[in-house]
C-alpha angles and dihedrals in degrees: 000000000000090000091053091049092049091048092049092048091049091049092051091048092050092049095048096050095066090044091057091048092046091054090057095057100042117115110231128194134184128211131189107212095192091054090048092050092045097049098034119110086227089074093063091046091052092048092050092045093052093044090054092045094052099032097101093048092047091051091048089054091050091049092050090049091052090048091053091049090049092050092048092050091047091050092049093046099043102031093100091052094049129078120241095264092053092048091049091048091050092048090051090049090053091048092049091049091046091051090048090050094050092048093047092045092051092049090047093051093046093048092045092050091048093049092047089054092049093049092046090053090052090049091049090053089054091047091050091049092049091048089052091048093049091047092052094041094050096037101247117168096194133019115193129198103247091207091061099050130074099225141000131167112254088238089071093056110108096170092112091052090052091049090050091051092048089051089059091059 
């Protein structure tokens, strides 16, 4: 039993010595994904793409909002000159338009939020691929997320290199 214990202890000691030495020679890098996403030219492309995609719907919402405002002003201004049936009809028209506006605005916001998420996921895939490429090209053993660690020397930060590579695409 003592021989087995000595052999196991010796085996563990022999295995841990190379692991300690290997940790000393590993090349480590740090990236800050939020900085990359913020400074990446992809961000501008995504914003322009989504603005173009939702432009017609946004303009339709603005037009509907102006129409509601115009109806409300007209109702306020002309209510005294109208009979009760006309006032009621105008109020219903305003309420219908307001309901339509709220429904369309909610759908617009949900669709916009969903599309932003989709585009951000696509951008993150590109960022991840570029980080992998930079790591392989420059011989990094480990790339850490800088937002998840407590401290790293600025010399380990390769975020600018990643942004530069993304810009080339």
